N, C-alpha and C positions, 0 to 999 in steps of 0.2 A: 340722629333721629330716624326711626323707621318710617319710611314713606307711607303716607295715607293712614297713619296711626292717630286716631282721635285722642288717645290718652297722652301721647307725646306732644301733640299740638296744644292740648289743654295745659300741660305743664309749662309750655313756652309762652302762650298768649291766653291766659285763663279768662280774662275779661272781654276778649274780643267776641263780637256777636257771631254765632255759628249757624243758627237755624231760626227762622221766623215762621210762625204759624198764624192762623187767624186769631188765636187766643193770646199768644205771647211770643216773646223772643227769648232764645236760650243762648247763653254764652258758651264758649267751648268748655269751661269748667263745669257748668250745669249739664251740658250734653254728655260729657265724660262720666259724670256721676250716674246718669241714667244708663249709660252703656255698661258701667260696672255692675249695676243691678241686673241687666240683661245677661252679662257674662256669668253671673252666679246661676241664673236659671238655665243657661245653655250648658254650663258645667254639670248641673244636676241631671240634665237630659243626656249627658254623655257626648255632647257635640263639641265641647272644647275641654282640654286641648285635643287635637286630632287632625287627621288629614282627609277624612271622609267628608264629602260635601254635605251642606245643609240646604234643603230646598225651602225657599222663602216666597210666599205669595205677597207681592209688594204693592203698596200704594204710596203716593207722596204724602205720608203722614209721619208723625213722631213715632207712633206704634211700630211702623215698618222700618223707619230709618235707624232707630236705635239698635235693634238686633243686627241690622245690616252692617252698621259701623263697627259694632263689637266683633262680629265675625271677621271683617276685614282686618281689624287690628290684631286679632289672634292668628291670622293666616289660614283661616278655614275657608275653603272654596264655597261659593254661594251659587246654587242653582236658581236662576231668576224665573219666577213663575208669574204670569199675568193673572190678575184677579178674575178676569172673564173666562179663563181656561177651565173647562169642565173638570170636576173632581177626578174622573177616571183618567183624563189626560195628564193631570198633575201626578197621579200615582204612577202612570206609565213612565213619565219622564224621570221621576225620582228613582224608580227602579233601574232604569238605564244608567243613571248617574251614580248609583250606589249610595244614595243619600242616607244619612243616619236618621233623618227626621224630615217631615214636611210640616212647616209652621205657617199659620195664617195669623200674624200678630194683630191685625185689625179686628178679626172675628173672634179669635181665641187668644187673649193676652197671655204672654209668657207667665208661668207660675212663679210665685215668689219663692225665694230660696235664701236660707240663712247662711251665715258664715262669710268668709272672704272669698272673692273671686281669685282664681289662679292668676299669677302675674303674666302679662303678655310677653311673648318672646322678645328678647333683646334684639335679635336680628332675624330676618326672614329671607328665604331664598327668593331673589327677585324674579326668578323664572317659574316659581310655583304658581299654580292657578289661583286667580282671584275670583273669577266668575265663569260659570257655564251658562251660555246664553242660547236658548232655542231660536232657530230661525223660524220664519213664518209658517213653514210647512205647507205652503199653498200647492206644491206639486208633489206631495207625498208626506211621509213622516218627517217632522222637523229634525234638523241636524243640531247637535249640541256643540257650539263653538267654544273652544277653550281659550280664554284670554288671561294672560299672566299679569302679575303685579307690575312688572316692568313695562308691559304694553300700555297699561293705564297711565303710568307715570310718564312714559314717552309721549303718549297722546296729549296729556295735559300740558307738557312742555311745548309741543308743537303748536297747540292751540294758543298758548300764552305768547309765543313768539310773534303771532299776528295780532292777538287781542290780549294784551297784558291785564292781569287781574291784580287789584290792590286790596288792602284791608277793608276799604269802604264799599267794595263791590257786593251786590246782592243779586244773585242769579235766580230768576223765578223758575221753579221746577213744576211744570204742569204736564210734561210728557210722561208716559209710563216709565216707572223706575225699572220695570222688568225688561225694558229694551235698552240697548247699549247707549242710545242717545240720552235717555234719562239718567242712567247710572253715571255716565260721564260728567254730567253736571255736578253730581255729588263729588266725584273724584277730583275734578278740576278745582272745586272750591276747597277741598281738603289740601290739595297740593299748594294752593295759594294762601291758605288760612283765611279764606273769605267766607261769605255767608250764602246759604241757600234759603230761598223762600219756598216753602212747601205748600202747594195748592192742590187739594184733592177735589175733583168735580163730582165724585160719587158715582153711583150707578147710572145717573142720567147721561153722563158723558160730557166731555169738554165743550163740544159744539152747542150743547143746550145751556151752557153756563157762561156764555161769552160776555154779557153785561157785567156779571159778577167778576169775571176775570179782569175786565177793564178796570173795575173798581179796585181790585187787589193790586194791579200794577201801579195805580195812582197812590193808594194808601200806604203801601210798603216801601215806596221809593226804590223800586226795582231798577237796576242799572243794565241788566241783561235779560234777554228772553230768547229761548229756543222754541221754534214753532214750525209747523208744516204749512204750505201755502193755503190749505183749506181753512186753517185757523186764522191766519192773517186776513184772508178775504172776509171771514165772519166778523172779525173785529172792525174792519172798515165798513161793512154793511150794517153793523149794529147801530151806528149813529153817523149821519152825514157830517157831524161836527167832531167826531172822535179824532184825536191826534195823540201821539205818544207823550207821556208826562216827561218833563225836562230831564230828570235823572237818567232816563232810558237812553243809553249810548249805543246799543247795538241790538238788532233782532236777527238772530241767526236762523236762516230759512233753509230747510232741507227736507229730505224724505220723499220728495217728488219734484218734478219739473216746475219751475216758477214761470207762469205765463207772463208775457210781456205786458199785457194790460194790467195785471195785478201789480207788477213792479211800478208801472207808471202811476197807478192810483196811490201806491205807498209813497212814492216820491212827492206827489202833490200834497200829501199830509205830513211830509217831513219825517217819515218813518226811516230810521237808519238801518236799512236792510243790508245784511251780509249773506250772500247766497253760498251754500255749502254743498259738497258732495261727500258722502261717506257710506260705510257699510259695517255690519257687525264684525266681519272678519278682520277689519282694519281698526277696530276699537273706536268707531265713530268717524270723526272728520278726516278727510284726506285732502280736500281742497277747500278754500274759502276766499271770498272777496277780500283783497287786502284792506285793512282798516284805513279809513280816510279816503277811500275811493268809491266810485259808484260801480255796481255790477255792469259788466260789458254786455251789450246787445249786438248780435250780428245774425243776419239771415233769419230774423224772426225768432231767435232763441236767446235766452238769458244764460250767460256764462255762470258756471259754478265756482269761479275764481281760480286761484293758482294753488299749486301743490304746497303743502305746509313743509317747513324745514324738517329734514331728517327722513322724509319719505320720497322714494323714487317712484315715478309714474312714467309708464311707456305704453305704446299702443302696438298690438301685434298686426299681422298682415290683414286680418279681418276687421281691424278697428277696435278690438276688445281692449279694455283698460287692464293693464298689468301693474301690480304694486309690489314694492319691496321696502322693508324697513323695520324699525324696532316696535312699531305699533301693531304689527300683524299678529294674528292669532297663532297659537302653537299648532293648531289643526282642529280636527273634529274628534270628539271623544270616542266615537265608535264607528269611524269611517275613514276613508282615505284622506291624506293630507292634500290640501288644494293648491299645491305649489308645483311649478314646472322645474326643469332641470337646473335653471339658473336661480332658483329660490324666489321667483316672482309668484305672487298670487294672481291667478288668471280669473278675472271676474266675468260675469255674464253681461256686463255693461259695455255699450259701445260709446266711443268718444271721439272727439276731434280737438286738437290743440291749435290755437292761432299762433302768430309769430311772437306774441308776448308771453306765451305760456298759459293763457287762459283756457280752461277746459270747458268744452261744450259736451254735455252728456246727450247722446242721441237715442237712448232707449236700451232695451235688452236684446241681446242676440237671440234668445229663445223666443222672443215675442215678434221677431221680424217676420213680415208677411212676404211670401213669394207668390206673386200673381202674374201669370203669363210669362214666367221667366224673369220678371223684374222684382228687385228687392224694395220693400217699403218699410220704413221704420215708423212705428205708431207714434212715437214722440214728436216726429216732424209734422205729422198730420194733425195731431192734437194741438200743437202750437198754433196752427192756422185756425182750427175750430174754435179755440179760445178767443179769437178776435171777432167772432160773429156776434152780432147784437143779440142780447137776450141769453147767451150761453154762459153758464157759470161753471160747468164741468164737462169734460169730454173723455171718452174712453174709446180707443180704436183697436180693432182686433180683426183677425181673418176668419172667414167662414168658408167651408168647402164649396167648391164649384167644379162641375164636371168638365167645363171647357178650359178654364184658366187655372185650375188647381185650387186657388183661393181667390175670394173677392175681399176688398177692403170694406169693413163694416164699422159703424160707430154708434155709440149710445151717448146721448146728450142730456144734460140737465139744463132745461131752458124754460123761460117764462113766455108771456104772451107776445113779447117783442120779436121773438124768433120767427122768421119766415123761411121755410125750406127752399122756396124758389129763389128768393133773393140771395140766400146763403150759397146756393148752388152756383150762381153766377160769380160770386166772389171766389169760390174754390177753383173755378175754371181759370181764373186769372192768377191764382196763387200756387197751384199744385200741377205737376205734370199729370197727364191723363191716368197713368196706372196708379197714382197715389190718391186719386179722388175716391172718397167713400161711395160705394154703390148700394149699400144697405144702411138703413137708418132706423133708430128707435129713440123716441123722445120721452123723457120723464120729467117730473117736477124736481126730483133730486136723485142722486146716485148713491149707492151704499158705500160706506167707508169703514175701514178697519179701526180698531180702538186707538191706534196711534195717529189717526187722521189721514192716512194714505187711502187712496182709492182702492176699494176691494174689487180688483179686476175679475176675479173668479165669479163673484156674486153678480157683477154687472153683466158679464157674458151670459150667465144663466138666466137672468131676468130678461135680457134683450132678445134671447133666442126666440121667444114666442111673439115678439112685437116688431121684429125687423121687417121693414118694407122697402121696396126699391126707391132709391134716391138718384134720379137721373133726369137728364134733359136731352133733347135731340142733339145738342152740340157735344154731349159727353158720352154718347153710346159707345160701347166697346168697338174698337177698330182693330181687326187682326193684324193690320200692317204696323201697328204701334207695339206689337209684342205683348200686349196686355190690355185689360179693360180700362 
């Protein structure tokens, strides 16, 4: 059987549930029938058979998932495009990828086509590209990460080694399918012949649909959920009585650091949290909390778990996370391969491993603040800020300073319970002097990206005009300390 082939899976388990939507459930046989219709339309467009990518604007809907599955089965690379991406940016990415077409299945359904669809290949090169995934592009033009079929298969196996999937599992897909975290839910379900629950929040965004999402979790019998910390916080905030429905056996939490306070709230509601660390270049998960255990907390940080089977993880002299294994990307489509001489992917993420192999992610090397000759990792300071009363979100960054090079600044989302003076006293007990924020901007909320991650670029831009000194006599800069 060709891996990740919806037609082959339908032949093997035709009556097994494959896809659940708000309207109905589809068996693998029914889903394959729809994919065959999509294949006819794609053939009429000249997209299959072929090796040139097809650009798809993807949502977690039947209209998007059907052509996606058809293209995967036929071995056609898919350029993943987020629906919020401007039309000009879509065109530019499609041009760079050499895409044969740019399709928006939810806005412009595939045209009907008569005749029979070409037969899917009997065998596909496992090293051939399955997906081209744009990076966020926050520091320039996005890179196009090339991920092979074998990378997705290896990633699914690594995930299943820790979190096995059975035929009755139903993984709720509410993350953007245009990101590797969302697409990996689809490929893991295919690999296990399990089901995906497709939930599309629409243009309002997921955080505006939290009560509805909670209802979907309950009604569909979801057994697995992938989320970012912001979404889990919103679920807990939506109702003081909300607790996970009994079938839900794991909530995989990633995409950003998990605050200790959020984890403790989740534990109190019996939410089965597994914290993860991953990245696009590694085809999603790299580390995960071992199933059946609690995430480890140490020094005010929540561990991202242990490395999954088949993946090598090491730290370089600067503490940057290095990765090697079958889940890694082939490289960037039009850029330098991100590997060192030993074949390791050198990430921008800083980490620490404890004696049991638990990874603690310390932030990004490129975001490290150097103030008065001292290094400050924003994630460490943010972990402390999240413990302050009234603070729901925090973003720490450096601002230029003539004397010290940079000062530590922060933007907080806080309510009326937050007191700057009381908070400052806590920071003086919890942080060394050079790590204490000296500039502060307070907002009702902070902007987030479509995937739920904090939009750090937008936060810094908004905060620039509102930063004010945050100091007290006991915490004024002391030149003898080497920093502010």
